[in-house]
N, C-alpha and C positions, 0 to 999 in steps of 0.2 A: 167528406160527401160521399157519396156514392153517384159516380158519374159513368155515363154512356160517352164515348168519345167517336163523331161520325165526321171522318175527313178520306179522302185519297192522294191529292199529291204530295210530292216533297215540302209543298208549303204547311203544309197541315201535320205532316209529319213532324218538322221543327215543334209544333207546340205539344204534340204526344210526347215527345222528348221530354220537353220540359213538366209536364204534366206527372211526368212520372219518377219525378226526384223529387216530390211532393209526402205526404201525409194523405192525399186523397186515395180513395180505394177508385182505380179504374174496373168497371167492373163490366164491361165489355166494349168491344170497337167494331164498328159499323165502317164498311164500306163496301167501291164499285166493285163489281164482281168481277174475275182479271179477266184480264184484257190480254188479245195476239197481239206482238209486240216484238222490234228486230227483224233483221232480215230473213230469219227462220219461222217468223208469225207466230209463235212459240207463247203459249198463255202462261199472263206474267199476273203475277200480284202486287198490289199494288203499292209503295212505299209505305202507306198507312199500315197497311195488313200485317206486310214483312216484318215490319217493328213491335205490333202485335205478336205476334206469334213467336217470334223472338222473345216475349217477356210472359208465353205464357195468358194471353190474356184472350176470349173467348172472343169471337171473329162472326158477324153476322152481316152478310151479301146480299141480303134483297133486291130483289128487281126493281121495287117499287113499296109502298105499303098499301096498297087498293086489298092483299089477299087480309083476310080477318086472326090467318096464321102468321103474321109478322107483324099485326096490331099486338096478339097477345101476347109473344115472344119478347117484343119490348117493354110490356107492360109489365111480365114476370119478372123483371130487369129490378124492378121497387128503386130508381135511381134516382135521386133530388136534384139532377142536373143533366139536361143534354147537351154538348160541346162539337161544335157543327163549326167546321172549319175547309171550306173548296171541296164540300162532301157531292158534289154532282146531280142530286135530288135536290126539288120540290121539296118541303115537306108539309104534310095536309094539318088541318087546323088540329084532328083529334092526336097526330104525332106530337107538336108543339105541347099539348097539354098535357101528357103523358109524366113526363116526369114535377114532379114538387115541384121547384121551382122554373119548370120551363125550358127552353132550349135559346142560349146564348149565340152567338156565331164572332167569328173573329171576319170582319172586310178587312181589307184591303184598300181602302181610299178613305177621306174625309169625306165621313157622309153628311148633306147630302149628294155629295158630289160620286159622278161614277159608279151606281149602283148597278150590279148586273156580272156580268160576267168576265168580262178585261179590263178588269179597272188600271190595271200597272199598268196596260200596252195603253191605253188612252189617255192614261193624264200623260206619259211622253210626246205622245202622237199632237198632243193638244198643246204642247208649250206648256207645261203648267211647270209653278218653282219650286211646290212643295205639296207634296201627299202626305199616307201616313197609313194608321191603319185606328177601326173601331170596333169595339165592344159591342153587341147587340141585343137587344132581347128580341127574337126571332115574332113575326108575323107570318100572317097568310102573304100579304103583296113581297114583291122584291126587293129586298133589303128595305124596306119601308121602318121598320122596328124603331123604338125609341137606342136611344143611347147612351149605353152605361158610364162609358172610359172613352178617351181616344189620345193618342199618339201620335206628334205630328215627325216628316223626317225628310229633309229636303232634297230636290231631283238634280242631281249634277249634270253638269254640261257632256260628259261624257259616259251617264248611266245609260246599259241597254237592261231592256226588261230582263236579263239573267240578273244582274247587280242590285236592280232594285225589288226584285223577286227576293235575292237573298235576305237585305236589310230588312226590310216588311216582314220576314217571316221570322228572323230572330226578336225586332220590334212585338208582332204579334206577339207573340211566345210570354215574353216579358211581362208586356200590358196586363195579359189573361191573368197571370201569377199575382199581380197589382189588385186586379177587381175581385180576385175567389174571396179573400178575408173579408172582403165588407160586401159579399151579393147582394142582401137581402137591402142591406140599405142603398146600393145603388139603382137596384128595381125601383124601391119608391120616390129617388128624386131623377128618375132615368130624364131626359131629354130628348122632347117629341123632334123629328127632325122635320124642317120647312120644304115641305112637296116642291114650292115655286122652286129653289134653285136646285132640282135633282137634273142629274143627265143620265143617258144609258149610256152603257161601255160595254157592248152589243159584241157577242163571240166572234176573233177574229175568224176571216175569209180566204183562204189562198193568192183568190183575186187580189186583193187588195194590196199585196205583197210585189204588185209590177210598179215600176219606177216608171211617171211622166216628167218626159228632163225639159216638158216644160216648164213646171213646178220653183219655183225658187229654193234654193241650194239649205233655207234652214231648214225648211218641209222636207226635203228630201233626203235631209239626214238625218230628222227626231223620223221618218219610215223608218230605217234601215237600224236606227236605234230600239224603236219599238215594235220590230220585228224580230232581231236576236233575241233568243234563237230558235223561233218559230213565229211564219213560215219562214223566213229568208228573206230581205229585200231583194228584188232578181230586176235584170234587165236582160237582153239580146245581143250576142258581140258573135260574127263569123256564123249565125245562124243556128248557137246555141245557150242554151241556159247558162246565163254567169251572174253567178249569185253573191252578195256584198252582203258580206258581215261586219264594219268600220268605214268609219269613214266620219270625215267633218268638214267646218266648212270654210273656206280661207278670205281671207279680206283683199280678194284681186273680181275684176272684170277681165269678160272678153266679145269680141265679137263674133265668136264662134256660134258653130248650130248649136240651137239644145242634144245637148246628148254625145258631141264631139269630144272627140281627148285633146286637149291642148299641149299635154305635159306629162312625161313618164319619165320616172328617176323611182330610187331606190326608196325613199320616203311617201310613193305614193303616185299613184295616177289619178293625173288630177279632171274633171269635168264637168263643161259648158252648161250650163242649169239655163232656165227662165230668166231666173236672175243671182246671177252671183258665180262660185265655182266649189266644184265639192271634190272635196278630195280623200278619194278610196287609200283606204292601207289593209284592211284585208277582206280577198278573193276565193269564190270558189268557182271551179265549172266540173264540169260531169265527168262523175269517176275519178275524183279526186276530194280530196279533203280541203279545208278550207284553210288558208294558208295566205301568209305575206305579203304584199306585195313585191319586195326583193326577191320570195322566193318566186314568186308568180313570172314575174319579168328572165327569170333564169333561164325558162325554160318553155317560154311563150313566147309570138312576136307581134305586140300590140305597140301602135304606132300615133305620135300624133296623127291630128285628121282621119282617126277612125271612127264609124260610129255608133255611138249604142244606142240597141231598143231599135 
């Protein structure tokens, strides 16, 4: 098939890598415009664009598809199929109808659960035991299209968004390759989603990362895991931002106030919560990289009784 690939971040690049090993012709890649990145705020190409340039594939980066020129460029590629993975644009119906077989999407949840921008993070925050990927025929609605194929993935107790993201990226790529040989048959027998079971995975906001120590330790641990690597769960200590990258719950209780440090050793910093104890094992303070607690306590004085938050 002649395929247009539309995607932007690392999650999408994993699928493009897999497609490049097939006999399909990737006639064009669509990706978000270059954005400022890093401390120097230098314009940087997305991971998908970088991969496309490396393989000498034409790259298109329209701001949207409102202009006639953008619509015509898309049509001129005469693609059989458009594969969309974390592209970052809602596609109008005209675009969805342009390729012969329409547009399909790889979504990082078991639809209809967690439609929207942050399905991986919301699944961890909610304490879901299982997630997966869906190959979906795209409609104008947000992740509402019929499902062609899905694959499941267990969420481990120690999963962060980063570790789960990496597994789902590979799972999405392999599931897509299993879908393509039978695409037209699967389209004819696609399963409609049950809208009554849908949840909205809204985009993460920085303020969500602020820890409320009156919450149960299990909820705070999920917050830490879901917000690693961004925006990173945080509290305050000695009037400075204190970021927590890794933490677990321990089977213990304390009469200390929520947010109070109850133990400090090389294994972790134990903090009282609204219910149970949170053991923090990796932290970050302003001007420093994330570090293991053992390294942190070598250079900082954090004591039992100190109050966080």
